[in-house]
N, C-alpha and C positions, 0 to 999 in steps of 0.2 A: 714294316708298318702295317698293321693290320685293320681290322673293323673299326676300332676305337677312332683312329685318325680318319677313316673314311666318313664316320657319321659326325664327328665334332671339328675336324681340322682338314677338310679335304684340300684346302689350298697348301698345307705344308705336305701333304700326301703327293700333290702334284709336283711340288717342287723336288721332293726326294726322287720320284720317278724320273724325272728330268736330268738331275744330277747323276744317278745311277746310269742312264744311258751314255752319258757323255765323259765317263770316266777316263777313257783311254785317248780318244780323239780330241777332247777339248777340257783338260782336267782343271783349267783356270774356272771355266764356266760351272763345273762341278763343284769345285771348293767354295765358290762364292754362294751357291745353292745351300751347301751343306751349312755354310755359316750362317745363312738367313733361317734355315731350320733350328740352328742350335739357340740363336737369340731369341726367336718366338717361343721355343720352350722355355728359356729361363723367364722371359717376361710373363709368360702366363703363370708359372709357379710363384714368382714374386707377387704378382696380382692375387693370387688365390690365397696366400698366406698373409697378405696384407703388410709386407716388409716395407720397412723405411727405406728410401733411396734418395741420397743426396745428389748422387751423379747417374744418368741415365746410358751408362755404358755398360758392355757386356763383362768387362774386367770387373767393374764395381758389382754388377749383380752376382757373378761368381763368388766373389769374395763375401759379400752378404749372405748368399745361401750357405757357404761354408760356414761362416761365423754363427749362424743358427742351427748347424747341425743337420742340414737338410741334403748335403752333398758328402758321399763318401770320397775318399782320396783318390781311388781309381776313376770315377765318374767325373770329378772335378779336373783331373788331369787330362781327361779324354776332351772335355769341353775347352780346356785352355789350348789344347793343341789344335782343335779346329779354329780358334779364334786367331791364333798365331798365323796358321796357314792361310787362313781366308784374308787376313791383312796383307800377307805377302801376295796373294793372288790379285787382290785390289789394287796395291800400290806398286808393284814391281811387274805385274801382269805376267808372272810364270811360277808355276808350282809343278812339281814333279808328280807324274800320273801314279807311281807306285804309292808315294806318300798319301794321296787322295783314296786310293784303294785300301791302305791300311787303315785309314780312319773310318771307311765305310764298315769295318769289321765291328767297330765299337757301337754302331748305330743300334743294334738289337738291345744292347745294354742301355743305351741312352733312352730309347723309346720305352723301354719296361720302366726306367726309373721315372719318366715323365708321367706314365699312365698311372703309375702307383701314387704319386704326388697329387694327380688331379682327380681320380677316381674316389678316393677315401675321403669323407668329409671330416678333414682335420680341423681343430679348433686353430683359428689364426694365433700364430706365433707372437705377432706383435700387434697391440692396439694402440692407436695415436691417442694420447692423453688429451682430455678435454680442458684441463686445467694446469696451470703451472704450479709446482709443489714447492713449498718452502720447508722449513725446520719441521721436524717429526713427521714428514709426509702430509702435512696439511695444507690444502689448496690455498693460494695466495687470497682468493676471494674471500675465505674464512676470516683472514686476519684484517681485511679491509673493512668487511660489513659487520663482523662480530668483535673482532679483536679491538679495533679501534674505540667503539663506544664502551666496552669494558674498561679499557685504559682511561678513558676521559672520566667517567663516573666514579672508576676505582680511585683515580688521583684525587678527586673532590672528598671522597669519603675519607681517604687518608689524611688529607689536609685537615678536615675537620677534627678527626680523632687526635691527631697530634696537637692541634691548638687547645683541646681539652685537656689532654694529658699536662702540657706545660701549665695549663691554669690552675688544675686540680692536683698536681703532682704530690703535694704533702700528704692530702687525704688517700691517694692511691697508694702512697708508699706504707701508711699505716694500715690500710687494709690488707695490703700485700703481707706485711709481717704477721698480722693476725691470722691470714689465712694459712701461712707456714706453719704457726704455732698449732692451729687446730688439726692440721694434716698431721704433724708429728705426735700429737696427742691420740689421734685414732690410730696410727700405725703402730706406737709403741706401748700403748695403753697407760701412759702416764705423761705428766708434763715434763717439757725439757727441764734441765737442772736450774738453768738460768732464769726460766719463768718462775720455777718455785723459789729460788733465791730471791727474786725481786718482790714476789708476792709476800714472804716472811718477812723481808725488810719494810715493806709498806704497812704490813700489820703491827710489827712493833712500833713504828712511828706513832701510827693512829692510837694504838693502846697506851703508849706513854704521855700522849696529850691529853687522854681521857683520865 
């Protein structure tokens, strides 16, 4: 641990120095201190990246950091080893001094990882949403404040139109047929054969009457 910890995390530097001095004659003490340092590292990185946590445990923090791609396999393995041996020292009151000494060989890598995570101004990986999103990613508030009035007035307009259609459907049908005839005349350049046939028949009827 160097100047970075001395400037920003002096309490962790003190824990590290105390743990290192007690490896061989008080390995349980050293292991617990090492666990405290590891937990504080992961807490700071989780806070820096604004990651979601439903459980405030070291295991859950490590799993979350791995999920977001912030821990390599070897760094994650070292953190998990520290977590397991720290639990052993806390609950069983005994841990092998050599195991503690071996974990200290990983501290340079863990410190380098931590400094890299904290010094670089990363964009947060996770942003807590301000709204609950519904279908098509549209916030629920839009459905409530905009969608409901649209549905209400739309249903009124639809009911009015349908009532008019039912009332005037014969006229609508006649205009629809006439519209189809006009479109066919425009597209083909001539009247449909059945229109011509009907026109000729009507012409002959009127001519015979005259």
